[in-house]
C-alpha positions in Angstrom: -159.9 -97.5 72.6 -159.5 -101.0 73.9 -155.9 -102.1 73.1 -156.8 -105.6 72.4 -159.0 -104.6 69.5 -156.2 -102.7 67.8 -153.8 -105.7 68.4 -156.4 -108.1 66.8 -156.7 -105.8 63.8 -152.9 -105.8 63.4 -152.8 -109.6 63.7 -154.2 -109.7 60.2 -151.4 -107.6 58.7 -149.1 -104.8 59.6 -150.8 -101.4 59.0 -150.2 -97.7 59.4 -152.6 -95.7 61.7 -154.9 -94.4 58.9 -155.3 -97.8 57.4 -156.0 -99.3 60.7 -158.6 -96.7 61.5 -160.3 -97.3 58.2 -160.5 -101.1 58.8 -161.9 -100.5 62.2 -164.6 -98.1 60.9 -165.5 -100.5 58.1 -165.8 -103.5 60.6 -167.9 -101.4 63.0 -170.2 -99.8 60.4 -172.2 -96.9 61.7 -171.1 -97.6 65.3 -167.5 -96.7 64.2 -168.3 -93.3 62.7 -167.4 -91.6 66.0 -164.0 -93.4 66.1 -161.4 -90.6 66.7 -158.2 -90.9 64.7 -156.3 -89.6 67.6 -157.5 -92.5 69.8 -156.0 -95.0 67.3 -152.6 -93.2 67.3 -152.5 -92.8 71.1 -153.3 -96.5 71.5 -150.6 -97.5 69.0 -148.1 -95.4 70.9 -149.0 -97.0 74.2 -148.8 -100.5 72.6 -145.4 -99.8 71.2 -144.1 -98.4 74.5 -145.5 -101.6 76.1 -143.5 -103.7 73.6 -146.7 -105.2 72.0 -146.2 -103.7 68.6 -143.1 -102.4 66.7 -143.0 -99.8 64.1 -141.1 -99.3 60.9 -141.2 -97.1 57.9 -142.9 -98.1 54.7 -141.7 -97.0 51.3 -144.0 -94.2 50.3 -145.1 -93.3 46.9 -143.4 -90.4 45.1 -146.1 -87.9 46.0 -146.5 -89.3 49.6 -144.0 -89.5 52.4 -143.0 -92.7 54.2 -145.5 -93.9 56.7 -145.0 -95.5 60.0 -146.2 -99.1 59.9 -147.1 -101.0 63.0 -146.8 -104.8 63.4 -147.4 -107.1 66.3 -144.5 -108.5 68.4 -144.5 -111.9 69.9 -145.9 -110.4 73.1 -148.6 -108.7 71.1 -149.6 -112.0 69.5 -149.7 -113.6 73.0 -151.9 -110.8 74.3 -154.4 -111.2 71.4 -154.5 -114.9 71.9 -155.1 -114.6 75.6 -157.9 -111.9 75.0 -159.6 -114.2 72.5 -159.5 -117.2 74.8 -160.9 -115.1 77.7 -164.4 -115.7 78.6 -166.1 -112.6 80.0 -169.1 -110.5 79.9 -169.6 -107.0 81.2 -170.3 -107.1 84.9 -173.5 -105.4 85.9 -172.2 -102.2 87.4 -173.8 -99.2 89.0 -173.7 -96.8 86.2 -173.7 -93.1 86.8 -177.5 -92.9 86.0 -178.3 -95.4 88.7 -176.2 -93.5 91.3 -177.7 -90.2 90.2 -181.2 -91.6 90.6 -180.7 -93.0 94.1 -178.7 -89.9 95.3 -181.4 -87.5 94.0 -184.2 -89.5 95.7 -182.3 -90.0 99.0 -181.3 -86.4 99.3 -184.7 -85.2 97.9 -182.8 -83.1 95.4 -185.1 -84.0 92.5 -188.1 -86.1 91.7 -186.9 -89.5 90.6 -189.8 -89.9 88.2 -188.6 -86.7 86.4 -185.1 -88.2 86.2 -186.4 -91.5 84.9 -188.5 -89.7 82.3 -185.6 -87.6 81.0 -183.4 -90.8 80.8 -186.2 -92.6 79.0 -186.4 -89.8 76.3 -182.7 -90.0 75.8 -182.7 -93.8 75.5 -185.6 -93.7 73.0 -183.7 -91.2 70.9 -180.6 -93.5 70.8 -182.8 -96.5 70.2 -184.3 -94.8 67.1 -180.9 -93.9 65.8 -179.6 -97.5 66.3 -182.7 -99.0 64.6 -182.3 -96.6 61.6 -178.7 -97.6 61.4 -179.4 -101.3 61.7 -182.1 -101.1 59.0 -179.6 -99.4 56.5 -177.2 -102.3 57.0 -177.4 -105.5 55.0 -178.7 -108.3 57.1 -175.6 -110.4 56.9 -173.1 -107.6 57.8 -171.1 -107.6 60.9 -172.2 -104.1 61.6 -175.8 -105.1 61.6 -175.1 -107.7 64.2 -173.3 -105.1 66.4 -176.2 -102.7 66.0 -178.7 -105.5 66.9 -176.8 -105.9 70.1 -177.0 -102.1 70.8 -180.7 -102.1 70.1 -181.3 -105.1 72.5 -179.4 -103.4 75.3 -181.2 -100.2 74.9 -184.5 -102.1 75.0 -183.4 -103.8 78.1 -182.5 -100.4 79.7 -185.9 -99.1 78.8 -187.6 -102.0 80.5 -185.5 -101.4 83.6 -186.6 -97.7 83.6 -190.2 -99.0 83.5 -189.4 -101.0 86.7 -187.9 -97.8 88.3 -190.9 -95.8 87.3 -193.2 -98.4 89.0 -191.1 -98.4 92.1 -190.9 -94.6 92.5 -194.5 -94.2 91.7 -195.5 -96.5 94.5 -193.1 -94.8 96.8 -194.6 -91.5 95.8 -198.1 -92.7 96.6 -197.0 -93.8 100.1 -195.7 -90.3 100.9 
């Protein structure tokens, strides 16, 4: 889990881990369903060790024990402010799939068109899931906007696979 996201969520108000995880899941909608509680606690521990958050005990209810509550330190506030001011976009990288496709073709271990077809089926499955989740969200929700971004990226990946298929089909015809 990206540390800056946890810091930003703590900037609103101090929280215990369970509360923080619930707020993250609510903000992310269906995309946050796979959010592992352990990831949140591991991230909080790392942030505390780095001096970006500090913890204290909250007074528990009679039937509940005290809980560890995390709050931003001045360093944590600076880190969030710097992260929000940063202008960046994911750099186009060679993903594992791209490398697998080239390696399989170069070493003649597998037919690149078979690999492309398998990848297409998986992307189409993910696209259907994302579209269903997006349709279930209210149009003005933040989760709907996040899901729209996921759908658009999957559609772009599918178009790229079409280009790969054209390339390898031409290459196959030459052989």
